[in-house]
mmCIF entry with sequence, helices, sheets and N, C-alpha, C, O atoms, coordinates in Angstrom:
data_MODEL
# 
_entry.id   MODEL 
# 
_entity.id                         1 
_entity.type                       polymer 
_entity.pdbx_number_of_molecules   1 
# 
_entity_poly.entity_id                      1 
_entity_poly.type                           'polypeptide(L)' 
_entity_poly.nstd_linkage                   no 
_entity_poly.nstd_monomer                   no 
_entity_poly.pdbx_seq_one_letter_code       MAAMKPRTGDGPMEAVREGRLIIVRVPLEGGGRLVVSVNDDEAKELRDVLDAAVA 
_entity_poly.pdbx_seq_one_letter_code_can   MAAMKPRTGDGPMEAVREGRLIIVRVPLEGGGRLVVSVNDDEAKELRDVLDAAVA 
_entity_poly.pdbx_strand_id                 A 
# 
loop_
_entity_poly_seq.entity_id 
_entity_poly_seq.num 
_entity_poly_seq.mon_id 
_entity_poly_seq.hetero 
1 1  MET n 
1 2  ALA n 
1 3  ALA n 
1 4  MET n 
1 5  LYS n 
1 6  PRO n 
1 7  ARG n 
1 8  THR n 
1 9  GLY n 
1 10 ASP n 
1 11 GLY n 
1 12 PRO n 
1 13 MET n 
1 14 GLU n 
1 15 ALA n 
1 16 VAL n 
1 17 ARG n 
1 18 GLU n 
1 19 GLY n 
1 20 ARG n 
1 21 LEU n 
1 22 ILE n 
1 23 ILE n 
1 24 VAL n 
1 25 ARG n 
1 26 VAL n 
1 27 PRO n 
1 28 LEU n 
1 29 GLU n 
1 30 GLY n 
1 31 GLY n 
1 32 GLY n 
1 33 ARG n 
1 34 LEU n 
1 35 VAL n 
1 36 VAL n 
1 37 SER n 
1 38 VAL n 
1 39 ASN n 
1 40 ASP n 
1 41 ASP n 
1 42 GLU n 
1 43 ALA n 
1 44 LYS n 
1 45 GLU n 
1 46 LEU n 
1 47 ARG n 
1 48 ASP n 
1 49 VAL n 
1 50 LEU n 
1 51 ASP n 
1 52 ALA n 
1 53 ALA n 
1 54 VAL n 
1 55 ALA n 
# 
_struct_asym.id          A 
_struct_asym.entity_id   1 
# 
_struct_conf.conf_type_id            HELX_P 
_struct_conf.id                      HELX_P1 
_struct_conf.pdbx_PDB_helix_id       AA1 
_struct_conf.beg_label_comp_id       ASP 
_struct_conf.beg_label_asym_id       A 
_struct_conf.beg_label_seq_id        40 
_struct_conf.pdbx_beg_PDB_ins_code   ? 
_struct_conf.end_label_comp_id       VAL 
_struct_conf.end_label_asym_id       A 
_struct_conf.end_label_seq_id        54 
_struct_conf.pdbx_end_PDB_ins_code   ? 
_struct_conf.beg_auth_comp_id        ASP 
_struct_conf.beg_auth_asym_id        A 
_struct_conf.beg_auth_seq_id         40 
_struct_conf.end_auth_comp_id        VAL 
_struct_conf.end_auth_asym_id        A 
_struct_conf.end_auth_seq_id         54 
_struct_conf.pdbx_PDB_helix_class    1 
_struct_conf.details                 ? 
_struct_conf.pdbx_PDB_helix_length   15 
# 
_struct_conf_type.id          HELX_P 
_struct_conf_type.criteria    ? 
_struct_conf_type.reference   ? 
# 
_struct_sheet.id               AA1 
_struct_sheet.type             ? 
_struct_sheet.number_strands   3 
_struct_sheet.details          ? 
# 
loop_
_struct_sheet_order.sheet_id 
_struct_sheet_order.range_id_1 
_struct_sheet_order.range_id_2 
_struct_sheet_order.offset 
_struct_sheet_order.sense 
AA1 1 2 ? anti-parallel 
AA1 2 3 ? anti-parallel 
# 
loop_
_struct_sheet_range.sheet_id 
_struct_sheet_range.id 
_struct_sheet_range.beg_label_comp_id 
_struct_sheet_range.beg_label_asym_id 
_struct_sheet_range.beg_label_seq_id 
_struct_sheet_range.pdbx_beg_PDB_ins_code 
_struct_sheet_range.end_label_comp_id 
_struct_sheet_range.end_label_asym_id 
_struct_sheet_range.end_label_seq_id 
_struct_sheet_range.pdbx_end_PDB_ins_code 
_struct_sheet_range.beg_auth_comp_id 
_struct_sheet_range.beg_auth_asym_id 
_struct_sheet_range.beg_auth_seq_id 
_struct_sheet_range.end_auth_comp_id 
_struct_sheet_range.end_auth_asym_id 
_struct_sheet_range.end_auth_seq_id 
AA1 1 GLU A 14 ? GLU A 18 ? GLU A 14 GLU A 18 
AA1 2 LEU A 21 ? PRO A 27 ? LEU A 21 PRO A 27 
AA1 3 ARG A 33 ? VAL A 38 ? ARG A 33 VAL A 38 
# 
loop_
_atom_site.group_PDB 
_atom_site.id 
_atom_site.type_symbol 
_atom_site.label_atom_id 
_atom_site.label_alt_id 
_atom_site.label_comp_id 
_atom_site.label_asym_id 
_atom_site.label_entity_id 
_atom_site.label_seq_id 
_atom_site.pdbx_PDB_ins_code 
_atom_site.Cartn_x 
_atom_site.Cartn_y 
_atom_site.Cartn_z 
_atom_site.occupancy 
_atom_site.B_iso_or_equiv 
_atom_site.pdbx_formal_charge 
_atom_site.auth_seq_id 
_atom_site.auth_comp_id 
_atom_site.auth_asym_id 
_atom_site.auth_atom_id 
_atom_site.pdbx_PDB_model_num 
ATOM 1   N N  . MET A 1 1  ? 188.218 168.450 90.734 1.00 0.00 ? 1  MET A N  1 
ATOM 2   C CA . MET A 1 1  ? 189.012 167.264 90.602 1.00 0.00 ? 1  MET A CA 1 
ATOM 3   C C  . MET A 1 1  ? 188.852 166.721 89.172 1.00 0.00 ? 1  MET A C  1 
ATOM 4   O O  . MET A 1 1  ? 187.744 166.690 88.636 1.00 0.00 ? 1  MET A O  1 
ATOM 5   N N  . ALA A 1 2  ? 189.955 166.300 88.568 1.00 0.00 ? 2  ALA A N  1 
ATOM 6   C CA . ALA A 1 2  ? 189.927 165.806 87.199 1.00 0.00 ? 2  ALA A CA 1 
ATOM 7   C C  . ALA A 1 2  ? 189.270 164.435 87.133 1.00 0.00 ? 2  ALA A C  1 
ATOM 8   O O  . ALA A 1 2  ? 189.369 163.635 88.063 1.00 0.00 ? 2  ALA A O  1 
ATOM 9   N N  . ALA A 1 3  ? 188.606 164.185 86.027 1.00 0.00 ? 3  ALA A N  1 
ATOM 10  C CA . ALA A 1 3  ? 187.968 162.877 85.827 1.00 0.00 ? 3  ALA A CA 1 
ATOM 11  C C  . ALA A 1 3  ? 189.043 161.817 85.594 1.00 0.00 ? 3  ALA A C  1 
ATOM 12  O O  . ALA A 1 3  ? 190.046 162.064 84.925 1.00 0.00 ? 3  ALA A O  1 
ATOM 13  N N  . MET A 1 4  ? 188.813 160.651 86.152 1.00 0.00 ? 4  MET A N  1 
ATOM 14  C CA . MET A 1 4  ? 189.753 159.554 85.962 1.00 0.00 ? 4  MET A CA 1 
ATOM 15  C C  . MET A 1 4  ? 189.416 158.852 84.648 1.00 0.00 ? 4  MET A C  1 
ATOM 16  O O  . MET A 1 4  ? 188.273 158.450 84.429 1.00 0.00 ? 4  MET A O  1 
ATOM 17  N N  . LYS A 1 5  ? 190.401 158.708 83.789 1.00 0.00 ? 5  LYS A N  1 
ATOM 18  C CA . LYS A 1 5  ? 190.197 158.042 82.515 1.00 0.00 ? 5  LYS A CA 1 
ATOM 19  C C  . LYS A 1 5  ? 191.089 156.800 82.469 1.00 0.00 ? 5  LYS A C  1 
ATOM 20  O O  . LYS A 1 5  ? 192.204 156.817 82.989 1.00 0.00 ? 5  LYS A O  1 
ATOM 21  N N  . PRO A 1 6  ? 190.604 155.731 81.853 1.00 0.00 ? 6  PRO A N  1 
ATOM 22  C CA . PRO A 1 6  ? 191.472 154.560 81.723 1.00 0.00 ? 6  PRO A CA 1 
ATOM 23  C C  . PRO A 1 6  ? 192.634 154.892 80.796 1.00 0.00 ? 6  PRO A C  1 
ATOM 24  O O  . PRO A 1 6  ? 192.462 155.580 79.790 1.00 0.00 ? 6  PRO A O  1 
ATOM 25  N N  . ARG A 1 7  ? 193.812 154.397 81.143 1.00 0.00 ? 7  ARG A N  1 
ATOM 26  C CA . ARG A 1 7  ? 194.978 154.634 80.302 1.00 0.00 ? 7  ARG A CA 1 
ATOM 27  C C  . ARG A 1 7  ? 195.159 153.459 79.366 1.00 0.00 ? 7  ARG A C  1 
ATOM 28  O O  . ARG A 1 7  ? 195.092 152.301 79.779 1.00 0.00 ? 7  ARG A O  1 
ATOM 29  N N  . THR A 1 8  ? 195.386 153.763 78.114 1.00 0.00 ? 8  THR A N  1 
ATOM 30  C CA . THR A 1 8  ? 195.632 152.719 77.131 1.00 0.00 ? 8  THR A CA 1 
ATOM 31  C C  . THR A 1 8  ? 196.924 153.044 76.408 1.00 0.00 ? 8  THR A C  1 
ATOM 32  O O  . THR A 1 8  ? 197.442 154.155 76.522 1.00 0.00 ? 8  THR A O  1 
ATOM 33  N N  . GLY A 1 9  ? 197.444 152.088 75.671 1.00 0.00 ? 9  GLY A N  1 
ATOM 34  C CA . GLY A 1 9  ? 198.628 152.341 74.867 1.00 0.00 ? 9  GLY A CA 1 
ATOM 35  C C  . GLY A 1 9  ? 198.342 153.415 73.837 1.00 0.00 ? 9  GLY A C  1 
ATOM 36  O O  . GLY A 1 9  ? 197.217 153.537 73.355 1.00 0.00 ? 9  GLY A O  1 
ATOM 37  N N  . ASP A 1 10 ? 199.338 154.178 73.506 1.00 0.00 ? 10 ASP A N  1 
ATOM 38  C CA . ASP A 1 10 ? 199.161 155.269 72.553 1.00 0.00 ? 10 ASP A CA 1 
ATOM 39  C C  . ASP A 1 10 ? 199.471 154.790 71.143 1.00 0.00 ? 10 ASP A C  1 
ATOM 40  O O  . ASP A 1 10 ? 200.569 155.029 70.641 1.00 0.00 ? 10 ASP A O  1 
ATOM 41  N N  . GLY A 1 11 ? 198.537 154.127 70.505 1.00 0.00 ? 11 GLY A N  1 
ATOM 42  C CA . GLY A 1 11 ? 198.714 153.709 69.129 1.00 0.00 ? 11 GLY A CA 1 
ATOM 43  C C  . GLY A 1 11 ? 199.247 152.295 68.992 1.00 0.00 ? 11 GLY A C  1 
ATOM 44  O O  . GLY A 1 11 ? 199.498 151.611 69.985 1.00 0.00 ? 11 GLY A O  1 
ATOM 45  N N  . PRO A 1 12 ? 199.417 151.866 67.747 1.00 0.00 ? 12 PRO A N  1 
ATOM 46  C CA . PRO A 1 12 ? 199.853 150.498 67.479 1.00 0.00 ? 12 PRO A CA 1 
ATOM 47  C C  . PRO A 1 12 ? 201.354 150.319 67.667 1.00 0.00 ? 12 PRO A C  1 
ATOM 48  O O  . PRO A 1 12 ? 202.102 151.291 67.762 1.00 0.00 ? 12 PRO A O  1 
ATOM 49  N N  . MET A 1 13 ? 201.778 149.068 67.718 1.00 0.00 ? 13 MET A N  1 
ATOM 50  C CA . MET A 1 13 ? 203.206 148.761 67.734 1.00 0.00 ? 13 MET A CA 1 
ATOM 51  C C  . MET A 1 13 ? 203.751 149.113 66.351 1.00 0.00 ? 13 MET A C  1 
ATOM 52  O O  . MET A 1 13 ? 203.111 148.830 65.339 1.00 0.00 ? 13 MET A O  1 
ATOM 53  N N  . GLU A 1 14 ? 204.920 149.725 66.307 1.00 0.00 ? 14 GLU A N  1 
ATOM 54  C CA . GLU A 1 14 ? 205.478 150.091 65.011 1.00 0.00 ? 14 GLU A CA 1 
ATOM 55  C C  . GLU A 1 14 ? 206.995 150.110 65.046 1.00 0.00 ? 14 GLU A C  1 
ATOM 56  O O  . GLU A 1 14 ? 207.607 150.229 66.107 1.00 0.00 ? 14 GLU A O  1 
ATOM 57  N N  . ALA A 1 15 ? 207.584 149.991 63.883 1.00 0.00 ? 15 ALA A N  1 
ATOM 58  C CA . ALA A 1 15 ? 209.029 150.104 63.713 1.00 0.00 ? 15 ALA A CA 1 
ATOM 59  C C  . ALA A 1 15 ? 209.270 150.900 62.439 1.00 0.00 ? 15 ALA A C  1 
ATOM 60  O O  . ALA A 1 15 ? 208.753 150.551 61.377 1.00 0.00 ? 15 ALA A O  1 
ATOM 61  N N  . VAL A 1 16 ? 210.054 151.971 62.543 1.00 0.00 ? 16 VAL A N  1 
ATOM 62  C CA . VAL A 1 16 ? 210.341 152.815 61.382 1.00 0.00 ? 16 VAL A CA 1 
ATOM 63  C C  . VAL A 1 16 ? 211.833 153.095 61.315 1.00 0.00 ? 16 VAL A C  1 
ATOM 64  O O  . VAL A 1 16 ? 212.508 153.194 62.340 1.00 0.00 ? 16 VAL A O  1 
ATOM 65  N N  . ARG A 1 17 ? 212.330 153.218 60.104 1.00 0.00 ? 17 ARG A N  1 
ATOM 66  C CA . ARG A 1 17 ? 213.738 153.553 59.907 1.00 0.00 ? 17 ARG A CA 1 
ATOM 67  C C  . ARG A 1 17 ? 213.877 155.069 59.896 1.00 0.00 ? 17 ARG A C  1 
ATOM 68  O O  . ARG A 1 17 ? 213.165 155.778 59.184 1.00 0.00 ? 17 ARG A O  1 
ATOM 69  N N  . GLU A 1 18 ? 214.815 155.541 60.707 1.00 0.00 ? 18 GLU A N  1 
ATOM 70  C CA . GLU A 1 18 ? 215.156 156.964 60.735 1.00 0.00 ? 18 GLU A CA 1 
ATOM 71  C C  . GLU A 1 18 ? 216.670 157.058 60.597 1.00 0.00 ? 18 GLU A C  1 
ATOM 72  O O  . GLU A 1 18 ? 217.408 156.893 61.568 1.00 0.00 ? 18 GLU A O  1 
ATOM 73  N N  . GLY A 1 19 ? 217.117 157.324 59.378 1.00 0.00 ? 19 GLY A N  1 
ATOM 74  C CA . GLY A 1 19 ? 218.550 157.363 59.137 1.00 0.00 ? 19 GLY A CA 1 
ATOM 75  C C  . GLY A 1 19 ? 219.140 155.972 59.270 1.00 0.00 ? 19 GLY A C  1 
ATOM 76  O O  . GLY A 1 19 ? 218.672 155.031 58.629 1.00 0.00 ? 19 GLY A O  1 
ATOM 77  N N  . ARG A 1 20 ? 220.166 155.838 60.101 1.00 0.00 ? 20 ARG A N  1 
ATOM 78  C CA . ARG A 1 20 ? 220.821 154.534 60.291 1.00 0.00 ? 20 ARG A CA 1 
ATOM 79  C C  . ARG A 1 20 ? 220.155 153.688 61.374 1.00 0.00 ? 20 ARG A C  1 
ATOM 80  O O  . ARG A 1 20 ? 220.521 152.527 61.559 1.00 0.00 ? 20 ARG A O  1 
ATOM 81  N N  . LEU A 1 21 ? 219.196 154.245 62.082 1.00 0.00 ? 21 LEU A N  1 
ATOM 82  C CA . LEU A 1 21 ? 218.566 153.534 63.197 1.00 0.00 ? 21 LEU A CA 1 
ATOM 83  C C  . LEU A 1 21 ? 217.158 153.087 62.851 1.00 0.00 ? 21 LEU A C  1 
ATOM 84  O O  . LEU A 1 21 ? 216.512 153.641 61.962 1.00 0.00 ? 21 LEU A O  1 
ATOM 85  N N  . ILE A 1 22 ? 216.699 152.081 63.567 1.00 0.00 ? 22 ILE A N  1 
ATOM 86  C CA . ILE A 1 22 ? 215.313 151.633 63.504 1.00 0.00 ? 22 ILE A CA 1 
ATOM 87  C C  . ILE A 1 22 ? 214.692 151.993 64.846 1.00 0.00 ? 22 ILE A C  1 
ATOM 88  O O  . ILE A 1 22 ? 215.196 151.594 65.896 1.00 0.00 ? 22 ILE A O  1 
ATOM 89  N N  . ILE A 1 23 ? 213.610 152.740 64.811 1.00 0.00 ? 23 ILE A N  1 
ATOM 90  C CA . ILE A 1 23 ? 212.914 153.165 66.022 1.00 0.00 ? 23 ILE A CA 1 
ATOM 91  C C  . ILE A 1 23 ? 211.714 152.242 66.212 1.00 0.00 ? 23 ILE A C  1 
ATOM 92  O O  . ILE A 1 23 ? 210.852 152.140 65.339 1.00 0.00 ? 23 ILE A O  1 
ATOM 93  N N  . VAL A 1 24 ? 211.667 151.569 67.368 1.00 0.00 ? 24 VAL A N  1 
ATOM 94  C CA . VAL A 1 24 ? 210.589 150.639 67.686 1.00 0.00 ? 24 VAL A CA 1 
ATOM 95  C C  . VAL A 1 24 ? 209.749 151.259 68.795 1.00 0.00 ? 24 VAL A C  1 
ATOM 96  O O  . VAL A 1 24 ? 210.275 151.666 69.831 1.00 0.00 ? 24 VAL A O  1 
ATOM 97  N N  . ARG A 1 25 ? 208.436 151.327 68.570 1.00 0.00 ? 25 ARG A N  1 
ATOM 98  C CA . ARG A 1 25 ? 207.512 151.877 69.570 1.00 0.00 ? 25 ARG A CA 1 
ATOM 99  C C  . ARG A 1 25 ? 206.507 150.790 69.943 1.00 0.00 ? 25 ARG A C  1 
ATOM 100 O O  . ARG A 1 25 ? 205.803 150.252 69.088 1.00 0.00 ? 25 ARG A O  1 
ATOM 101 N N  . VAL A 1 26 ? 206.456 150.478 71.249 1.00 0.00 ? 26 VAL A N  1 
ATOM 102 C CA . VAL A 1 26 ? 205.581 149.418 71.753 1.00 0.00 ? 26 VAL A CA 1 
ATOM 103 C C  . VAL A 1 26 ? 204.644 150.014 72.792 1.00 0.00 ? 26 VAL A C  1 
ATOM 104 O O  . VAL A 1 26 ? 205.110 150.556 73.794 1.00 0.00 ? 26 VAL A O  1 
ATOM 105 N N  . PRO A 1 27 ? 203.315 149.925 72.576 1.00 0.00 ? 27 PRO A N  1 
ATOM 106 C CA . PRO A 1 27 ? 202.377 150.433 73.588 1.00 0.00 ? 27 PRO A CA 1 
ATOM 107 C C  . PRO A 1 27 ? 202.478 149.600 74.868 1.00 0.00 ? 27 PRO A C  1 
ATOM 108 O O  . PRO A 1 27 ? 202.644 148.381 74.816 1.00 0.00 ? 27 PRO A O  1 
ATOM 109 N N  . LEU A 1 28 ? 202.378 150.272 76.007 1.00 0.00 ? 28 LEU A N  1 
ATOM 110 C CA . LEU A 1 28 ? 202.462 149.591 77.303 1.00 0.00 ? 28 LEU A CA 1 
ATOM 111 C C  . LEU A 1 28 ? 201.083 149.473 77.929 1.00 0.00 ? 28 LEU A C  1 
ATOM 112 O O  . LEU A 1 28 ? 200.222 150.328 77.721 1.00 0.00 ? 28 LEU A O  1 
ATOM 113 N N  . GLU A 1 29 ? 200.882 148.433 78.678 1.00 0.00 ? 29 GLU A N  1 
ATOM 114 C CA . GLU A 1 29 ? 199.582 148.166 79.280 1.00 0.00 ? 29 GLU A CA 1 
ATOM 115 C C  . GLU A 1 29 ? 199.152 149.272 80.235 1.00 0.00 ? 29 GLU A C  1 
ATOM 116 O O  . GLU A 1 29 ? 197.972 149.621 80.272 1.00 0.00 ? 29 GLU A O  1 
ATOM 117 N N  . GLY A 1 30 ? 200.071 149.828 80.999 1.00 0.00 ? 30 GLY A N  1 
ATOM 118 C CA . GLY A 1 30 ? 199.722 150.869 81.958 1.00 0.00 ? 30 GLY A CA 1 
ATOM 119 C C  . GLY A 1 30 ? 199.604 152.250 81.335 1.00 0.00 ? 30 GLY A C  1 
ATOM 120 O O  . GLY A 1 30 ? 199.308 153.221 82.032 1.00 0.00 ? 30 GLY A O  1 
ATOM 121 N N  . GLY A 1 31 ? 199.830 152.348 80.040 1.00 0.00 ? 31 GLY A N  1 
ATOM 122 C CA . GLY A 1 31 ? 199.764 153.626 79.340 1.00 0.00 ? 31 GLY A CA 1 
ATOM 123 C C  . GLY A 1 31 ? 201.134 154.043 78.846 1.00 0.00 ? 31 GLY A C  1 
ATOM 124 O O  . GLY A 1 31 ? 202.152 153.611 79.385 1.00 0.00 ? 31 GLY A O  1 
ATOM 125 N N  . GLY A 1 32 ? 201.161 154.858 77.851 1.00 0.00 ? 32 GLY A N  1 
ATOM 126 C CA . GLY A 1 32 ? 202.415 155.316 77.271 1.00 0.00 ? 32 GLY A CA 1 
ATOM 127 C C  . GLY A 1 32 ? 202.985 154.294 76.305 1.00 0.00 ? 32 GLY A C  1 
ATOM 128 O O  . GLY A 1 32 ? 202.334 153.310 75.955 1.00 0.00 ? 32 GLY A O  1 
ATOM 129 N N  . ARG A 1 33 ? 204.220 154.550 75.880 1.00 0.00 ? 33 ARG A N  1 
ATOM 130 C CA . ARG A 1 33 ? 204.875 153.670 74.923 1.00 0.00 ? 33 ARG A CA 1 
ATOM 131 C C  . ARG A 1 33 ? 206.335 153.506 75.280 1.00 0.00 ? 33 ARG A C  1 
ATOM 132 O O  . ARG A 1 33 ? 206.977 154.429 75.781 1.00 0.00 ? 33 ARG A O  1 
ATOM 133 N N  . LEU A 1 34 ? 206.850 152.320 75.014 1.00 0.00 ? 34 LEU A N  1 
ATOM 134 C CA . LEU A 1 34 ? 208.272 152.048 75.147 1.00 0.00 ? 34 LEU A CA 1 
ATOM 135 C C  . LEU A 1 34 ? 208.886 152.362 73.789 1.00 0.00 ? 34 LEU A C  1 
ATOM 136 O O  . LEU A 1 34 ? 208.450 151.824 72.771 1.00 0.00 ? 34 LEU A O  1 
ATOM 137 N N  . VAL A 1 35 ? 209.895 153.228 73.767 1.00 0.00 ? 35 VAL A N  1 
ATOM 138 C CA . VAL A 1 35 ? 210.554 153.595 72.518 1.00 0.00 ? 35 VAL A CA 1 
ATOM 139 C C  . VAL A 1 35 ? 212.013 153.178 72.605 1.00 0.00 ? 35 VAL A C  1 
ATOM 140 O O  . VAL A 1 35 ? 212.728 153.561 73.531 1.00 0.00 ? 35 VAL A O  1 
ATOM 141 N N  . VAL A 1 36 ? 212.447 152.380 71.620 1.00 0.00 ? 36 VAL A N  1 
ATOM 142 C CA . VAL A 1 36 ? 213.806 151.856 71.589 1.00 0.00 ? 36 VAL A CA 1 
ATOM 143 C C  . VAL A 1 36 ? 214.383 152.123 70.206 1.00 0.00 ? 36 VAL A C  1 
ATOM 144 O O  . VAL A 1 36 ? 213.711 151.916 69.196 1.00 0.00 ? 36 VAL A O  1 
ATOM 145 N N  . SER A 1 37 ? 215.631 152.582 70.162 1.00 0.00 ? 37 SER A N  1 
ATOM 146 C CA . SER A 1 37 ? 216.307 152.737 68.876 1.00 0.00 ? 37 SER A CA 1 
ATOM 147 C C  . SER A 1 37 ? 217.409 151.694 68.785 1.00 0.00 ? 37 SER A C  1 
ATOM 148 O O  . SER A 1 37 ? 218.203 151.530 69.711 1.00 0.00 ? 37 SER A O  1 
ATOM 149 N N  . VAL A 1 38 ? 217.448 150.991 67.659 1.00 0.00 ? 38 VAL A N  1 
ATOM 150 C CA . VAL A 1 38 ? 218.431 149.935 67.453 1.00 0.00 ? 38 VAL A CA 1 
ATOM 151 C C  . VAL A 1 38 ? 219.043 150.079 66.068 1.00 0.00 ? 38 VAL A C  1 
ATOM 152 O O  . VAL A 1 38 ? 218.419 150.619 65.155 1.00 0.00 ? 38 VAL A O  1 
ATOM 153 N N  . ASN A 1 39 ? 220.273 149.589 65.921 1.00 0.00 ? 39 ASN A N  1 
ATOM 154 C CA . ASN A 1 39 ? 220.881 149.562 64.592 1.00 0.00 ? 39 ASN A CA 1 
ATOM 155 C C  . ASN A 1 39 ? 220.507 148.239 63.927 1.00 0.00 ? 39 ASN A C  1 
ATOM 156 O O  . ASN A 1 39 ? 219.809 147.419 64.523 1.00 0.00 ? 39 ASN A O  1 
ATOM 157 N N  . ASP A 1 40 ? 220.965 148.034 62.707 1.00 0.00 ? 40 ASP A N  1 
ATOM 158 C CA . ASP A 1 40 ? 220.573 146.828 61.960 1.00 0.00 ? 40 ASP A CA 1 
ATOM 159 C C  . ASP A 1 40 ? 220.993 145.541 62.666 1.00 0.00 ? 40 ASP A C  1 
ATOM 160 O O  . ASP A 1 40 ? 220.213 144.592 62.734 1.00 0.00 ? 40 ASP A O  1 
ATOM 161 N N  . ASP A 1 41 ? 222.212 145.502 63.189 1.00 0.00 ? 41 ASP A N  1 
ATOM 162 C CA . ASP A 1 41 ? 222.680 144.286 63.869 1.00 0.00 ? 41 ASP A CA 1 
ATOM 163 C C  . ASP A 1 41 ? 221.862 143.994 65.118 1.00 0.00 ? 41 ASP A C  1 
ATOM 164 O O  . ASP A 1 41 ? 221.517 142.842 65.382 1.00 0.00 ? 41 ASP A O  1 
ATOM 165 N N  . GLU A 1 42 ? 221.554 145.027 65.884 1.00 0.00 ? 42 GLU A N  1 
ATOM 166 C CA . GLU A 1 42 ? 220.741 144.843 67.096 1.00 0.00 ? 42 GLU A CA 1 
ATOM 167 C C  . GLU A 1 42 ? 219.325 144.401 66.735 1.00 0.00 ? 42 GLU A C  1 
ATOM 168 O O  . GLU A 1 42 ? 218.735 143.580 67.437 1.00 0.00 ? 42 GLU A O  1 
ATOM 169 N N  . ALA A 1 43 ? 218.781 144.938 65.651 1.00 0.00 ? 43 ALA A N  1 
ATOM 170 C CA . ALA A 1 43 ? 217.435 144.548 65.221 1.00 0.00 ? 43 ALA A CA 1 
ATOM 171 C C  . ALA A 1 43 ? 217.402 143.077 64.828 1.00 0.00 ? 43 ALA A C  1 
ATOM 172 O O  . ALA A 1 43 ? 216.447 142.370 65.149 1.00 0.00 ? 43 ALA A O  1 
ATOM 173 N N  . LYS A 1 44 ? 218.449 142.606 64.129 1.00 0.00 ? 44 LYS A N  1 
ATOM 174 C CA . LYS A 1 44 ? 218.512 141.194 63.744 1.00 0.00 ? 44 LYS A CA 1 
ATOM 175 C C  . LYS A 1 44 ? 218.629 140.300 64.978 1.00 0.00 ? 44 LYS A C  1 
ATOM 176 O O  . LYS A 1 44 ? 218.012 139.237 65.040 1.00 0.00 ? 44 LYS A O  1 
ATOM 177 N N  . GLU A 1 45 ? 219.416 140.733 65.952 1.00 0.00 ? 45 GLU A N  1 
ATOM 178 C CA . GLU A 1 45 ? 219.548 139.960 67.195 1.00 0.00 ? 45 GLU A CA 1 
ATOM 179 C C  . GLU A 1 45 ? 218.223 139.927 67.959 1.00 0.00 ? 45 GLU A C  1 
ATOM 180 O O  . GLU A 1 45 ? 217.839 138.886 68.492 1.00 0.00 ? 45 GLU A O  1 
ATOM 181 N N  . LEU A 1 46 ? 217.531 141.056 68.012 1.00 0.00 ? 46 LEU A N  1 
ATOM 182 C CA . LEU A 1 46 ? 216.227 141.119 68.672 1.00 0.00 ? 46 LEU A CA 1 
ATOM 183 C C  . LEU A 1 46 ? 215.237 140.195 67.972 1.00 0.00 ? 46 LEU A C  1 
ATOM 184 O O  . LEU A 1 46 ? 214.474 139.491 68.633 1.00 0.00 ? 46 LEU A O  1 
ATOM 185 N N  . ARG A 1 47 ? 215.242 140.191 66.648 1.00 0.00 ? 47 ARG A N  1 
ATOM 186 C CA . ARG A 1 47 ? 214.362 139.302 65.882 1.00 0.00 ? 47 ARG A CA 1 
ATOM 187 C C  . ARG A 1 47 ? 214.634 137.848 66.238 1.00 0.00 ? 47 ARG A C  1 
ATOM 188 O O  . ARG A 1 47 ? 213.699 137.077 66.454 1.00 0.00 ? 47 ARG A O  1 
ATOM 189 N N  . ASP A 1 48 ? 215.911 137.467 66.302 1.00 0.00 ? 48 ASP A N  1 
ATOM 190 C CA . ASP A 1 48 ? 216.269 136.085 66.611 1.00 0.00 ? 48 ASP A CA 1 
ATOM 191 C C  . ASP A 1 48 ? 215.821 135.692 68.015 1.00 0.00 ? 48 ASP A C  1 
ATOM 192 O O  . ASP A 1 48 ? 215.303 134.594 68.216 1.00 0.00 ? 48 ASP A O  1 
ATOM 193 N N  . VAL A 1 49 ? 216.013 136.572 68.974 1.00 0.00 ? 49 VAL A N  1 
ATOM 194 C CA . VAL A 1 49 ? 215.611 136.300 70.358 1.00 0.00 ? 49 VAL A CA 1 
ATOM 195 C C  . VAL A 1 49 ? 214.092 136.173 70.466 1.00 0.00 ? 49 VAL A C  1 
ATOM 196 O O  . VAL A 1 49 ? 213.592 135.291 71.164 1.00 0.00 ? 49 VAL A O  1 
ATOM 197 N N  . LEU A 1 50 ? 213.357 137.048 69.781 1.00 0.00 ? 50 LEU A N  1 
ATOM 198 C CA . LEU A 1 50 ? 211.889 136.962 69.813 1.00 0.00 ? 50 LEU A CA 1 
ATOM 199 C C  . LEU A 1 50 ? 211.387 135.712 69.101 1.00 0.00 ? 50 LEU A C  1 
ATOM 200 O O  . LEU A 1 50 ? 210.434 135.080 69.558 1.00 0.00 ? 50 LEU A O  1 
ATOM 201 N N  . ASP A 1 51 ? 212.020 135.348 67.985 1.00 0.00 ? 51 ASP A N  1 
ATOM 202 C CA . ASP A 1 51 ? 211.640 134.109 67.289 1.00 0.00 ? 51 ASP A CA 1 
ATOM 203 C C  . ASP A 1 51 ? 211.813 132.904 68.200 1.00 0.00 ? 51 ASP A C  1 
ATOM 204 O O  . ASP A 1 51 ? 210.955 132.021 68.230 1.00 0.00 ? 51 ASP A O  1 
ATOM 205 N N  . ALA A 1 52 ? 212.914 132.859 68.941 1.00 0.00 ? 52 ALA A N  1 
ATOM 206 C CA . ALA A 1 52 ? 213.173 131.742 69.849 1.00 0.00 ? 52 ALA A CA 1 
ATOM 207 C C  . ALA A 1 52 ? 212.138 131.702 70.978 1.00 0.00 ? 52 ALA A C  1 
ATOM 208 O O  . ALA A 1 52 ? 211.723 130.623 71.401 1.00 0.00 ? 52 ALA A O  1 
ATOM 209 N N  . ALA A 1 53 ? 211.728 132.860 71.459 1.00 0.00 ? 53 ALA A N  1 
ATOM 210 C CA . ALA A 1 53 ? 210.759 132.912 72.558 1.00 0.00 ? 53 ALA A CA 1 
ATOM 211 C C  . ALA A 1 53 ? 209.368 132.496 72.097 1.00 0.00 ? 53 ALA A C  1 
ATOM 212 O O  . ALA A 1 53 ? 208.621 131.886 72.862 1.00 0.00 ? 53 ALA A O  1 
ATOM 213 N N  . VAL A 1 54 ? 209.016 132.816 70.869 1.00 0.00 ? 54 VAL A N  1 
ATOM 214 C CA . VAL A 1 54 ? 207.687 132.517 70.343 1.00 0.00 ? 54 VAL A CA 1 
ATOM 215 C C  . VAL A 1 54 ? 207.591 131.059 69.883 1.00 0.00 ? 54 VAL A C  1 
ATOM 216 O O  . VAL A 1 54 ? 206.533 130.439 69.991 1.00 0.00 ? 54 VAL A O  1 
ATOM 217 N N  . ALA A 1 55 ? 208.680 130.525 69.380 1.00 0.00 ? 55 ALA A N  1 
ATOM 218 C CA . ALA A 1 55 ? 208.663 129.149 68.827 1.00 0.00 ? 55 ALA A CA 1 
ATOM 219 C C  . ALA A 1 55 ? 208.517 128.094 69.891 1.00 0.00 ? 55 ALA A C  1 
ATOM 220 O O  . ALA A 1 55 ? 208.487 126.904 69.581 1.00 0.00 ? 55 ALA A O  1 
# 
């Protein structure tokens, strides 16, 4: 039987430009990462929504 290991996020949160898209990688609490690709307009909208939620 395999040993049970705690699952953690795979690396830090990051956003990188790949061509015309911005790839956002967010570590998840249960393990793995959420990967989302957005264009510039979507990234600006996401920034505005997150700013409103944090403020």
